[in-house]
N, C-alpha and C positions, 0 to 999 in steps of 0.2 A: 403348968397345965393351962393357966389362963392365957399365957402368951400363944400356945399352940392353937387354942380356940380362936383367938383373934386373927392368927395367920390363916386359918381355914376360912374364916368369914371373908377375908380379903381375896381369897381365890375362888369364891363362890359368887355367882351372879346375884346381885341385890335388886329387889323389885323397884326400889326408889330410883335406880339408874334410868329407868324408862322415862320417868317424869322430869328428872334433872338433866339427862344428857341424850335423850331419844335413842336409847339402846334397848335391845331385847336379847334374850338367850335363844340360840338356835343351834342344835347339834353340838353342844358343848362349847360353843364360842359366843362371844358378845358381838352382835351384829347391829350396825348403825342403821336406823330407820331412814335417815336422810340420804346417805350415799351407798348403803348396802355393803360397806366394808366390814371385814371381820377382824376381831382382836382376839387372838388365841389365849393370851394371858389375862385372866379375869382379875385385874387389879383396878381399884377405883382411880388410881393415879393415871393409869394408861387410858382408861375410858375418858376421864376428864381432859387429858392432854389432847386426845383426838378431837373431842368436841370443841375445845377452846381454839385450837389451831386450824381445824378444817372448816368449822361452821361458826365462825365469829359473827357473821352477818345474821344467822338465825338466832344466836345468843343475844345480840343487841336488839333485834326486832321483837323477841319474846323474852323479856327479863325473867329471872328466877322468880317463881311464884305461880299464881293462878293462870296467868296468860301462857306461860311455858307449859304448864301441865295440860292445858286445853289443847295447845298446838301439838304436843307430843301424842296426846290421845287421838287426835285426828289422824296423825301419821300412822299410828298403830292400827286404827280402824281401816285405813286404806290398804295397808299391807295384808291384813286379815281377809278383807274382801277379795283382794287379788288371789290369795291362796285358795279361798273358797271357790272362786271362778275356775281356777286351775284344776281343782279336784273335780268339779262338776264337768268341766271339759274332758278330763281324762275318763270319767265315768261314762260320758256320752260316747266317746270313742269306743269304749268297751262294748256298749250296747250296739252300736252300728257294726262293729267288727263281728260280733256274735250274729247279728242279723244277716250280714253277708255270708258268713260261714253256713248258716242254716239254709239260706237261699241256694247256695251252691250245691249243698248236699241234696236238696229237693230236686233241682234241675238235673244233676248228674245221675240221679236214680230214675229219671224219666217220669217224675210225678208232676201233677198239675200245680199251678201257683196257689190254688186254694188249700193245698195241704199244709201251708204254713201255720194256719190256725190249729189244724189237727196236731201238727208237730208240737206246738206250744202246749196244747192240752195234755198230750202224752207226757211231755217233760214235767209238767206240773204234777200230774198224778204220780209219776215215778219219784219225783223229788220229795213229795209229801211222805212217802214211805222210806225212801233211801236215806234221807237226812233227818229223820225224826228224832234221833238222839243227839244231834249237833246243836250247840248253843246258838249258832247263827242261822238256823233253819229259816226263820222268817225273812232274813235278809236275802237268802238264796232264792226263796219263792218270789220275793218282790222283784228281784232282778229278772227272773224269767218272765214275770208278768209284764214288766216294762220293756221287754225286748220286742221291737217291731217285726212282726211276721205276718201281716195281713196279705191278702192276695195281691193287692196293688203294690205293697212294699216288695214282695218277692219278685214281682214282674220288673219293677224299676231297678232293683238291685241286679237282676239278671242282665238287663240291657246295659247297665253301667259296666259290669264286669266284662261282658262281651265286647264292648267298645274299647275298653282298656287292652284286652287281648289283641283286638284287631290293630290297634296302634302299634303294639309290640311286633306283630307279624309284619306290618308294612315297613317298620324301621329295619328289621332284620333282612327283609327281602331286598330293600334298597341298598343295604350294605353288602349283600352277597354278590360275588362276581357273575354268577349265573343263577337262573331259576327256571323251572319248567312248570307247566300247568296241565292238569288232567281235567277234562271236561266231560260230564256225563249227564244224562237226563233220566228221570223216573217220574212216575205218577203217584201222588199221595192219595189218601183216603177220600178226598173230595174230588178226585179225578182231575186235579190240577197238575200240570206238568211242572216239575221242579228241576232247575238247572244247577248242578253241583260243580263248584270250582275248587279244586285242590291244588295247592302249590307244594313243590318239592325244592328245597334249597339248603345250602350249608350255612350254619350259624356256629362259628367257632369250630369245635371238634365234633359237632352234632349235625347229622343230616335230618332235616325235619320234613314231614309231610303234614301240612296244615290245611284245614278247611277255611277258605277265604270267604265264601258266601254260598248261600242257597237262594237262588233267584227264581221267582215264579215266572213261567212263560205263558203268556196269553195267546190263545188261538191255536192253530195247528202246529204240531211239532214233528211232522213227517219229513224224513230224509234231509234234503238239502236245506230246508228252512231252519231246522234245528242246528245242524252242525256247522253251517257257514254264515248265514245271515245273523244268527244270534251271537256268533263269535264277534262279529263286527260291533254289535251293540255292547258286548262286554268290554271290548277294547275301548270304545268311547267312554264307558263308565269309569274305566281305570284311569283314563287320561283327563277326567273332569277336574274341576278346580278344588274339589273337596280334598282336604289334607289326608284323610284316611284312605283315599283311593289313588294317591299320587305314586303309582308304580313307575319305575324307569323301564319301559318296555324294550329299550335297547339291550338290556341284559337278558332278555328272555331267549333261551336257546330254541331256535327254530319256531318263531311265532307264526301266526296264521295267514300272513300275506300271500304265501304261495301254497297254503295247505290244500286247497281244492285240486290244484294241478298235480301235486306230488304225493297225495294221500295214499294211493295204491302202490306207487313205486317204492315208498319208504319201507314197507314191510319186507320186500325182497332184498333191499339194500342192507338190512340187518345181518343177513348171512354173509354178505360181501365184505363187511367191515368188522369181522370178529377181532382183528388186531387192535382196533380202537378200544374194545372192551377189555381185552387182555392187558393192555398197556397199564391200566390203573394198579395192577398187582405185580406186573413183570416189566417195568420200564427199561430194565437193563437187558432184556431179551428181545423186545419187540422193535420192529422198524416200521414207522408210519410214513406214508408219503403225503404229498400235497392233497390228493383226493380224499384221504382219510381225514385230514385236518380241515377240510372245507366245511365240515358240519359244525365246527367250533368257531363262533364269531370272534373277530379281532385277534387272531393268532398268527404270528409271524413264523413262516416255515423256516426261515434262516435262523432265527433265535431258537426255535425248537430243536433243530438239528444240532446246533452248537451246544445246547444244554444237555441233550441226550449223550453226546460224545463225552462231555465232561463228567456226567454221572457214571457212565460205564467205566471210566478210568479211575473212579474213586472207590477203593475197596470198602471204605466205611459205609457208603450209601448202598453199594451192591449188597453187602452183608445185612444192611438194615431191611431191605426188601426180601432177602432170603428168610430172615427171621419173621417178617410179616407173613409170608406164605406158610411157614411152619406153624404159626399161630392159627392161621385160617384152617389149615388141615386138622389141627387139634380140635378146634371148635366144631368142625364138621363131624369128626368122630364122636365127640361128646353128644352132639345133637342126634346122631343116628342111634347111639346107645340109649339115650333118654327116650327117644321116640319108640324104640322097641319095647320099652318098659311102660309106655304110656304116662311118662312123668312130664306132662306138659307144663306144669307150674315151674318145675326146676329148669326146664328148657328156656323159659322166658327170662330167667335170671342170668343166662349167659350173655356175654358182651356181644352186641350186634356187630356183624362183620364189617358193615359199611363204616361204623364208627371207628373200628380199628384201622381201616384203610385210610380214612381222612386224617386221623391222628398222625399216621406215618407221614403223609404228604405235608401236613402242617409243620412237621419237625424240620423239613428241608429249609435251608437258608433262602434269602431273596434272590440269590443268583440262579435259582431254578424256578423263577416266577412263571415262565411260560409253561413249563411242564406241570406245575401245580394248577394253572388255569385249565389246561386240557383235562387233567384228572378230575377236577371238581366239576367241570362241565359234563363229563361222562357220568359221574356219580349222581348228578342232579336229574338224570333221566329216570323216568319211572320204569321199574322192573316189572310191575304188575298193576292191575286195576283194583287191588284189594282195598285201597283207601276209598274209592268210589263205592264199592260194595258195602263197606262198613258205614259210609255216609248214609246210604239209603236204608240200611238196616235200622239206624238210629231214627231216620225220618219216619219210618212206619211205627216205631215204638213211641215217638214223641207225638206225632199227629195221628192219633188213633181215632176210632169211632167216637169215643167220649170227648175228644178234643178237636173235632173236625173244624171248629170255627176259630182255631188259633190263627192270629194275625201273622202276616209275613215277617214283621219285625220280631215278634216273639219267637217264631219258629227259627229264624236265622240265629238269634241270640242263644236259644237252647241248643241248637246244632253245634254252634261254635264252641260252647263250654263243654259239650260232651265229647267233641272230637279233638280238641286242642291238647297238646302236651305242656303248654304254658300254664303256670299257676297264677290266677289273678291275684294281684296285690291289693286285696280289699282293705287292708289296714291303711294304706296310703289314701284310698278313696274316702274311707270313713273319717279321716282326720279333717277333711275339708267340709264335712257335712254337719248340719245342725240337727241335734237329736230331736226326734218326735216320738212321743209316747205311742204305744200301740193302740189300735182302734179296732 
């Protein structure tokens, strides 16, 4: 029995090993304070062997006795301080992440920045009742109290998240083969004209319509001044040196250089080029000519014709597009049935048709690159002005009579976060921030 007790002691960490060999116990292992190596087998002989062979210099500099005890204690204090800083840093990240989450909820519900303090008061009142029977109630209350949600904090968090979203938008637009812009103007509650810029582009298997900016327009906005001179100003802003405005305008399908001359003619041409729109779902049935392809930048007619002939000869890809059209017809029937029953929520859950189409095109190999470019260019064209209407609906909700003095920067940030489909990565932002207690 005595022998078993002695064996158990040799397999259990002994406190004196800290002062003798600079080791501590961590997660069931002996960890060296000097090099941070772990020894799984907790035997004195193993710990001593590591210390004598790996840290002979330390052993000679601090001989066994008071000097070594003091040196080992200093090492232990440093490790504990580092761990404490790590815990504090992690806790600060939690506070900041919570602050970003709260700010995003406030902005996306169209509430003013000052509602941050109200939200905190609300949470404290609820927490006092909801967690009254929990042993860590005081800790929960303290965390809510320390979460920054002042009006200034909510504003700053909003701008930071909007900036991050904008950087993602620009990155995806520059990576897209084509993109289109929808430009519209409306007047806010202060009778100031606001110029809305919406982009439509393909990002992977997703077609996105994103609000790039809401720009105030000073002076008159009638007719030609709004639609053409302001477009030139926007183009100049896009090509400025600022990294977040660094759009590659060569990718823009049908930019504004000849917009004034061809503005009226383009509406009539839509009827003349129905084959171009039919091509994206029936490439094996449509025949496009050079005139049809002239609207797509940098497309070789010769390559296009060769790839079309190859696709029509491939039973696999012909069947792929037949299957696509069957799926599109099925979705159309489901939409009609749900609409007749006024089941609008269920209708929103259906897969978007344009996503189904672009997934099919992305499945094609690189040998059909020209066909894919044509289809994506057509898909990036706006089918309606719904995004602009939605933009101005949010504008009226955000810049209301009670918030008529909202700055251009704040308005643009709020609009972007309300209209974007991107989710801000506020955890990444909060990691780089220093925690500040609420005020």
